[in-house]
C-alpha positions, 0 to 999 in steps of 0.5 A: 493436460493441466496436471502435465503443465503443473508437473512441468512448472513444479520441476522447473521450480525445483531445479531453480531452487536446487541450483541456487540452494547452496550458501556459496551461490549467494555471494553479495556484489556491490549495489547496481550503479543504475539503481543507485543513481535512481535511488539517490534521486528518490532519496533526495541526495541521501546515500542509498548505501544507508539502506543496507542493514545487518541481521542479528548474525551480522550478515549485511542485507542490501536494499536490492538483489539481482540475479547477478547476486546469485551465482547460479543458472538463472536465465531470468532477466534482471529488472529494477524497481522504479524502471519499466516494466515496473514488475518490481514496483514503481519506486526505486527504494520501495519498502526499504526506505518506508515500511508498509503502512500500518492502518486499522480498518475501522468505522463507527455508526456516526462520522463524529465517533469515527473521526474521534477514533481516527484521531486517537489512532493517529496520536498513537502512531498510526500512519494511515487510515482505513475507512469501514463504511456501513451497509447502506453506504456500500449499497449506494443508499442515503441513510433515510431511504426506507430500503436500507432501514436497519442497515444504517450504521451497521458494520461501519460509518454512514456517509451521505454527503460531502459534509459528512465526509468533511466531518469524517476527516475533520482535523486530519491532514489529507495531504499528508495522511494516506486513506484506504477506503473499502467500498463495493457498489458506490465507489464513484460517489464516495470517491467524488465526495472524498475529493470534494471534501478534501478540496473544500478543506483546502487540500489540492486534489493532486496532494491527496493520497488515497487507495480504494480496495474492493 
């Protein structure tokens, strides 16, 4: 049964590729007007046509392509980024206006060392932070707990309190810098410490920009 379904999916995929494979099927059409209006609003009045760029061969690449751009037998419904059901993303321009954030996953044994390293990376042009926590923090233990003796400061930074979190991001504008935190078991307390640390540093909760990955 599974192999039969797999063959069906493979055949349909092959048919779609075959129908749209010739160069004549890809004739660019003007930017969709509905998307243009959403993108212009998201870009605060700037012309979305400015997102069009040329390849080294001189081919103009639009910021958005729909099935209408492909003159082939494609029955899928065209959907716009920034519009329900958001299958193409929550923002109209997505990564055409702002590329993916490049961040180095890093964390040293102490908050002081980690903070210094983060600042060096930001100075060098890094646009976001990715915090590596130590094994004890991942498991939800304080550094002085006998059960995690030997794990403290291993593979990342040890964070036991709000004060530790404040030192970790000291001098880093959390309302402008996006922060990714990779965490296993202690997600809730670590996130709570981050939010409180930001607020006590004068940053409103609604302006913090964080991302949790597990």
